[in-house]
C-alpha positions in Angstrom: 25.4 194.8 125.1 28.8 193.5 125.4 29.6 189.5 124.3 32.4 187.9 126.1 34.1 185.2 123.9 36.9 182.5 124.8 38.8 180.7 122.6 41.6 177.5 123.1 44.1 178.2 120.7 47.4 175.5 121.0 46.4 174.8 125.0 46.2 179.0 125.3 42.7 180.3 126.7 42.3 184.2 124.5 39.1 186.0 125.6 38.0 188.9 124.1 35.1 191.6 125.5 33.7 193.4 122.7 30.6 195.6 121.7 29.8 196.8 118.4 33.3 197.1 116.6 35.1 198.2 119.7 37.2 196.0 122.0 36.7 196.7 126.1 38.9 193.7 127.1 41.1 191.3 126.4 43.2 188.8 128.0 44.8 185.2 128.0 45.5 182.3 130.4 46.1 179.0 130.5 42.7 178.2 132.0 39.3 179.2 130.5 37.8 180.3 133.8 40.7 182.4 134.4 40.6 183.6 131.1 36.9 185.0 131.8 37.8 186.1 134.6 40.2 188.6 133.8 37.4 189.6 131.3 35.1 190.3 133.7 37.6 191.8 136.1 38.0 194.8 133.5 34.7 195.5 132.2 33.5 198.6 133.1 31.1 198.8 136.2 27.4 198.0 135.9 27.3 197.4 131.9 25.4 194.3 131.1 27.5 191.3 129.1 26.5 187.8 128.1 29.2 185.1 127.6 28.8 183.4 123.6 30.7 180.7 122.2 30.8 181.8 118.8 32.6 185.6 117.9 31.9 188.0 115.7 34.5 188.5 112.8 35.9 191.1 115.2 36.6 188.1 118.0 38.2 186.1 115.7 40.0 188.9 114.6 41.1 189.7 117.4 41.7 186.5 119.0 44.2 185.9 116.1 45.8 189.0 116.6 46.6 188.0 120.3 47.5 184.8 119.2 50.2 185.6 116.6 51.5 188.3 119.5 51.6 185.7 121.7 53.3 183.8 119.8 56.0 186.8 118.9 54.9 187.6 115.8 55.8 191.4 114.7 52.0 191.9 114.3 50.1 195.8 114.9 47.0 195.1 116.8 44.3 196.7 114.2 41.8 196.8 117.3 39.3 200.3 118.2 39.5 199.9 122.1 36.6 201.5 124.3 38.6 203.6 126.6 36.4 206.6 127.4 35.6 204.6 130.8 39.1 204.6 131.7 41.1 207.9 133.6 43.2 209.9 131.3 46.6 208.9 133.0 45.7 205.0 131.8 45.1 205.6 128.9 48.8 208.1 128.5 50.4 205.0 129.7 48.3 202.5 127.9 49.2 204.2 124.7 53.2 204.9 125.5 53.3 200.5 126.1 51.4 200.1 122.8 54.5 201.4 121.3 56.9 199.5 122.2 58.2 196.7 119.4 58.4 193.4 119.0 62.0 192.7 120.3 62.6 195.3 122.7 61.2 196.6 126.2 61.9 199.3 128.4 61.1 200.0 131.9 58.4 201.6 134.1 60.7 204.6 135.3 61.4 205.3 131.5 57.6 205.4 130.9 57.1 207.7 134.0 59.8 210.2 132.2 58.0 210.2 129.3 54.7 210.8 129.8 55.0 212.0 133.5 54.3 210.7 137.1 56.3 207.8 138.9 57.7 204.5 138.0 55.4 202.5 140.7 51.8 204.8 138.9 53.1 202.7 135.1 53.4 199.8 137.2 50.1 199.6 138.6 48.6 200.7 135.5 51.0 198.0 133.7 49.0 194.9 136.3 45.7 196.0 135.5 45.9 196.4 132.1 42.7 195.7 130.4 44.0 195.0 126.6 47.0 192.4 127.2 48.6 191.3 125.1 47.6 193.5 122.9 48.8 196.1 125.1 52.1 194.5 125.6 52.7 195.1 129.4 55.3 191.8 129.4 57.7 194.4 127.4 58.3 196.5 130.2 60.9 195.4 133.2 63.0 197.1 135.7 65.4 199.6 134.9 67.7 196.6 136.1 66.3 194.6 133.2 64.9 192.4 135.4 61.5 191.1 134.3 59.1 193.1 137.5 56.2 191.9 137.9 53.6 189.9 135.5 49.7 189.0 136.0 50.3 186.3 134.6 53.3 185.1 136.3 57.1 185.6 135.2 57.8 182.2 133.7 55.2 183.6 130.9 56.3 187.1 130.6 59.9 186.0 130.5 58.9 182.8 127.6 56.7 185.8 125.9 59.9 188.0 125.9 62.4 184.9 124.2 59.5 184.2 121.4 60.1 187.8 120.9 64.0 188.0 120.6 65.1 189.0 117.5 69.2 189.6 117.6 68.8 193.6 118.1 71.4 194.6 120.0 71.2 198.6 120.0 69.0 200.9 122.0 66.4 202.7 120.8 64.3 205.7 121.0 60.7 205.9 120.0 58.5 209.2 120.4 55.8 209.5 122.7 54.4 212.7 122.1 56.8 215.5 122.7 59.5 213.0 124.6 61.3 210.1 123.6 61.2 206.6 124.7 64.2 204.5 125.6 63.8 201.3 124.2 66.6 198.3 124.7 66.8 194.9 122.7 65.0 192.0 124.6 68.0 189.9 124.7 69.5 192.8 127.7 66.5 191.3 129.5 67.2 187.5 128.7 71.4 187.7 128.3 70.6 189.1 132.3 71.4 186.1 134.8 68.4 185.8 137.2 
């Protein structure tokens, strides 16, 4: 049975849905109800779950990693995601986005060029990301370096990117399968006049 656990850490509610050693969904919000609802929306259909107020060591570890990522720290989320219920294209997008390091952003179109499909399809996957902020969808922006969209609100996306500012100045390319994904310093977004 999937267990669903939420915890308030410094005024932000973080949540995790897990079973055994696998994480089915993560979320964060400024209310417990919203964090919980987001988790429930990402659970596979017709799978039993229970809400628990005490999490396992996996839940506590995952919540701590989420808080660190939310705070802009460079943490590698070593979590085993349950993804067998997700479509193949969704997995490709989530895997590509997982490679974007702290301090960098990329565009929906750049991801599409690296893995196939279109920018809108990538945006749809980001809008339904079941693993925020472990899969850092907040690091995906429009090709003109405007924020694009964000389920938690654009102000939250901007704040998260601000915390990830590292002073980088040069774009980079990272390997995504057999192709390269262009990434840009987060400053390209933050220094843009909105």
